[in-house]
N, C-alpha and C positions, 0 to 999 in steps of 0.2 A: 605687557604689564597690565595686570588686572587689579580691580579693587572690589573683588567679590567674595572675600573671606568673612565679611560681616560689617558691623558698625561698631566703632569704638567711641567711647565718650572721654572727653578731656575735662579735667577738673583742676581747679586751683585750690591750694590749701589756704584757708582764711581763718583769722581769729574771729569767732562768732560770739564771744562773751560780751557782756555789758561793760561799759566804761568803768574802769577801776576794779573789775572782778578778775579772778584768776583766768588767764588765757585758756581758751578751748579751741583747738585746731580741728576744723571740719572741712569737708570737700564741698566746693561750690561749683556747679556745672558751668563750663565755659564753651562747650560745643560738642558736636557729634560729627563723625566723618566715616565714610566707607573706606575700608582698608584692604590691603593685601599683605599676606605674610611673607617674610623673607627669611633666609637662612643666616644664622650667625656662624660664619666660617671661623676656623681656628685662628686665623690672623687677627680678626676683630676681637675674638674672645680673649686672646692673650694680651692684645693691646689694651683692652679694657681693664684686665687684671693689673697691668702695669700702671694704669692711670688711677687705680684705686676703686673701681666699680665692677660690677658683675653684669655682663651682657647676656641676659637670659633669653631674650627674643628680639626680633626686629620686625617692623612693619613699615609700609609706605602708604601715604595718603596724597590726595591732590595738594598742591602747593598751599601751605598755611603758615605765613610768616608770623602770625600772632602766637603760635605755640612756642613755649620756652622750656629749657631744661628745668627740671624739678617740678614741672606740672605733673599731674597724676593721670594715667590712662587706665580705663576700666574696659576690658574686653568683654565680649558677650557671655563668657563663662563666669563673669563676676570677679575674676582675679584683678587685683590692683597692682599697677607698676609705676615706678618713678621713671620719668624720662631722663635717662642718663646723658643722651646726646641727641641733638637735632641737626640734621643736615638737609640743606636745600640744594636742588640741582635739577638737571634735565635727564630724562630717560626717553630715548626715541623722539625727541622734540617736545615732550610734555614736561611741564614744570611739576616737580614732585618734592615732597618732604619725606625724608626717612627718619624714623624714630628708633633709637636703640633703647630698649626697656630693661629695667632691673626690677624683679619681683620684690614686693614689700613683704617683710616678715610679719608685720602687724598692720592690719587694715585700718584706714581712717573711717570715721563715721561720716554720714552724708548730712549736709545741711539743706533741707528742702528737697527740690526735685532731683531724684537720683536717676 
């Protein structure tokens, strides 16, 4: 298992508007991780469809319990993905987190450090 496909960034969606103003959702950076790409096999793809989401791609990173479903991942190509599923486990004795990602149809704006 390698983590040499690049560095992904994790963002949380936050309301950045002033108190009492119309809500404005923007991305606030929560971290960056080296990652490896995984294959979305047909079973995971169709299971995701049955659960009501699209499994567009999958990646693995070192164990990161702070990451939650619905956080946003930005890969090095700039594409934004919603985390549809977070799984923690072990691979060859190493603690790993797998992220199943769903491509966003409309990108969020960044708040501050992108």
